[in-house]
N, C-alpha and C positions, 0 to 999 in steps of 0.2 A: 500383529504388525500394525504399524501406522504408515499411511501413504501420504507424502507431501508432494503435490504437483507444483512445478515451479520451484522445487527445493534447492536448485543451484542458483536461483535468483537472489535478489536483494532481501526481501522480507522472508522468503522461503528458507534461505540458508540460515537466517537468524532464528527462525522457528526450529529448524533442525538442530542448531546448536543448543537451544534451550531444552529440547527433548533429550539430547545426549546428557546435558548437565543434570537433568532430572532422573538420569539412570536408564533412559530408554535407548537401547542400541538396536532395537528391532525396527529400524526406520528404513523405508524404501523411498527413494526420490524418483520422480518422473520429470525429466527435463532433457534438454539438449545442451551439451557443454560447449560445442563449437570449438573454434581455434583461437579465441581471443583471451584465453586465460581465465575463463569463468570457473574452471575447476578449482581455482584457489579459494573460492567461497566455501568449498567443502573439504579442503585439504586437511583440516583438523578434526574432521568428523568421523564417526563410525557408522557404517551403513550396511544394510543387507543387500541392496541392489540399486542400480541406477537404470531406469527403463525409459527409452525414448517415447514421446507421446504417441507415435504411430503404432507402437506395440502394446499400449496400455489396455485396449479392449480385450485382446487375447490374454494378456498377463493376468487380468482380473478374473478370468474364468476359473471357478472353483476355489477362489481365494477367500480367506476370512480376515477381516480387518477390524481393529478396535475403533478406528476412525479414519476419515479421509479429510485432509486439509488441502483444499483446492485453490492454489494461488497462481497456478500457471496461466499465462495469457500473453498475448501481444499487447504490451502496456504503453507503447509509444503513442502519445496524444497526437502526433503528426502522421500516424499511419494512414495510408491511402488505399491499400488493396482491400476493398470491401469484402470480397469473397474469402480471402485468407483470414481476415479478422473475424468474420462471422463463423467460419468453420472452426477456428481455434478457440475463440472466446465464448461463443454461444452454443454451437451444435455439440462440441465435445462436452461442454458443461452440462447440457441436457442429458447426454448419454451417461455421464457420471452421476447425475441426480437420479436417473432411472435405476442405475445399478445399486446405488446406496439405498434407495427405497425398497427395491426387491430383496436386498440382502440385509436389511435392517442395520445399516451402518451409519453412524453419525456423520454429518457433512458440514464442515465449515468452509465457506467460500469467500473469495475476494470480490466484493463489488468495488465501487469507487466514488469519491466525491465528484468525479467528472460527470456522473449521472445528473448532477444538479444544474449543469449548464452554466449560464451567467449568474445564477443565484437569484434571478428575479422571482422565482417561486419559493425562495427560502431554502434552508438547509435542514429541514425537519425530516428525520428518518421514519416517517409514517409509512408503514408497509402496506396500507390499504390500496386497493386498485385505483380508486378515485384520486388519491393523493399522488400515486406514482404516475398516473396518466397526465398530470399537470406538468411534469418535468420535461425539459427540452435540452438534452445534451448537445454540446456544441461541436463535438468531434466524433469520429467513427469509433474510437475506443470507448468513449463514454456511452455511446448508443448501444454498443455490443453488451456492455455490462448492464445497462438499463433493460435491455430485452430479457436478460436472464432473471433479473429482479421481478419483472412483470410476469414471467412464466411461473416462478415460484409463488408469487402473490395470487395468481389465478388458481393454482391448485389449493392454496389455503382457503380462498374464498368459496371454492366449490366443495370443500371438505374432502378433497381427494387425499389418498395416502401419500405420506412423505416419509423421509428418514426419521428414525426415532428422535433425533435431535438435528436441527438444521440452523445455521446462523450465517447470514450474509453480512459482511463487514465492509462498510463504506469508508475506506481509508482516505484520510486527508493528505496533507503534505508531509510524507514520511521521509526522514533523513537518518543516516547512520552508517555504520561499517558495512562493507560488502556491496555498496552501490556503484563501485568503480567501473564496472563493465557497461554501465547504462549510457555512456556518452553524453549527448545533449540532454538526456532525461535525468542525469544526476542532479542532486539538489544544488542550489546556488552556493551553499557553503562548501560543498566538496569541489565544485568547479573552480571556485575562487580562492581556495585555501592556500595554494602555493603562492599566489600573488600576495595574499595577506602575510604569509610567512616571510617572503622575500622583501617586503616593504614596497612592492610595486603598487601602483594605483589600482583600486578596485572600482570597476564601473557598474553603476546601477542605473536603472531607467529613470528618466525624468517623468513627472506626472503630466498627463495631458487631460486631466479632469479637474475642473474648478473645485477648490476647497480641499484638495489633497496635495500635500507637499511632495517634492521629489523624493523618491525612495520610500515613501510611506504607503505604497501599495501593500495590502495586508493579506496574510495567509494563516491558516491554522496549522502551524508547524508542529509535528509530533515526532519524538525520538523513537527509533525502531524498538528500543527496549520496552517502551510503554505499549506498543502494538503487540509485541510478543507476550506481554503479561496478560493482555485481553484474550489472546488465543489460548494460552495455557489455562486461564480461568474457565473458559468455555469448555475445554476438554475435561476439566475437573468438575463441571457443573452440568450434567446431562439433562437436567430439568429445564434448562433455558434454551429457548429457540426464538428466532426473530431476525429482523433486519436492524442493524445497529450502526450508527456513526462511530468511527474510531478516530477521534481527534482530541485535542485538549479542551475544546470549548472556548478557547481564547485566541483571537486573531492578533498577530504581531507583524510588524513591518519588515521588509527586506533590509531596511537600515538597521533595525534592532538586531536582526540575525547577524549582519556583518559586524556591527559593533561588539557583539558578544564574542565573535571569533578573535577580534583584536584584544579584547579584555582577557580572553583565555590564554593568549600569548604574552600579555603584558606589554603590548606594543601600541604605538600611536596610530590612530585611524588615518587612512589616506583614501578617501572616497571621492569619486568624480561622477557626476550625473550626466548621462548622455540621452539623446533623443531616442524614443522607442521607434523601431521600424514602422513605417506607415502600414505595411502589410498586416501587422498584428494589432494595430491600435483599435480597430473596430471590434475585435473579439477578445481583447485582453481583460482578464478579471482583476478588479481592483480590491476585492474583498471576498474571503471565504472564512466561515467560522461554523464549526459543527455545533449541533445541539446534542448533548450527550445524556440528556435526561433519561431516555429509555434504557440505556446501558446501566446507569446508576440505579434506576428503579428495579432493574432485573437482578440487582444485588452486587454488581461489580464495585469493589472498594479498593482497587489497587492504586488509585491515584494517578496523577499525571505530573511529569517532571517539568519544571519551568524551562523556558527557552534558554536562559542563561546557564542553568545547571546542565541541561542537555548538551549544549554546545561545548561547555567545559569538559564534560565527560568524553564526548566524541573526539575533541581535539587532543586531550591529554592521553586517552587510552588507545587512540587509533591514528588519527590524521598526522599527529606530530611524532610518530614512531616509525622506525624502519619497516616494521611489519604492520600494515594497516588493516589486516584481515581479522575477523572474529574467529 
C-alpha cells in the first residue's frame, strides 16, 4: 500500500489521482474531511481507507507500505496557534520519519518555499546545516516546515539512519484543481476567476517599492500537474534522496497570471490596482524564484509547463466547467 497524508487536500488529492491513473488502487489517505465539502477532492478516486491523523500511529502498527507521501499539514501562512502547528507540522512529521526509518519505508514530504522567508538569503535548496541555518521564515507555518528540514539535515550530517529514500519538496506557488476548499489560501487565479469570467474588475495590489510597477510583484507559479510529475518521478526513482525546490525556476508577475486567464477565455482585461493594506506592506514578498538545478542534476527531466499553458489548461479543463474537480 501507499499512504498519502493530506490526501484529501489540494496537492495530496492530485497525487492520489495520479496514483489511481497509474493503476494504483491500494492507496490510503490520512486526512480530516470536515464539513466543507473537502470530500469532493476524492470523490472520483479509489481508496483502501481514509484514516484521521489522530489514529495514524495506531494504524501504522504492523503495516507494510511501499512508500509514504507526507503532505498533511496546517498550511495557512496566517496560522497563529503555535502549539497546534508544531504538533501537526513538526512533531507528527518526526514520528512518521522515525516510523519510516525503522520500517525501511521511503518517505517523500512537503517542505515549503515559506522556509526562505523574505528571500534575503536566496532560494537555494542547499540541504546542508550551515545553509539551512541562514534561513529566516517569516511565519509560523514556514518555521514549522523549516524545523523539520533542519531535523532531517542533522541526521544526514551525523550519518544517522534514515529511510531508504527520503525527499523533502519545497513547493513554491502551486495552483490548480482541488484547491477550492482553501479559502483565502487559494491561488489568486482561483479566487479571481469568477470576476474574470463575469467581466468584473479584477483588483491587484499596487507596488509600494521603487522600481517595481503595479501588479509586477513576482512569484514562481507552478501548475499542480508539474508538482505531481516530480512526486511520481521520485516514487519511480528510489536512488534519489535530498531536499529539492519544486518550482519552475521562472518568476512571473500577478499581472501576467491575470492576463493569462483573460487570454484563456478570449476576453478583454479589466484590471484595477489598489493600495496594499498597510498591515502587510512590511512583510510582503515582491519576488520568489526557485533554483531547480539540484532537481535537474538528480535526473528529473519531466519539464515545467509555461504559465500561459498552465492557466489555459486549468481554465479549460476545470475552472470554466460545471465540475471543477479532478
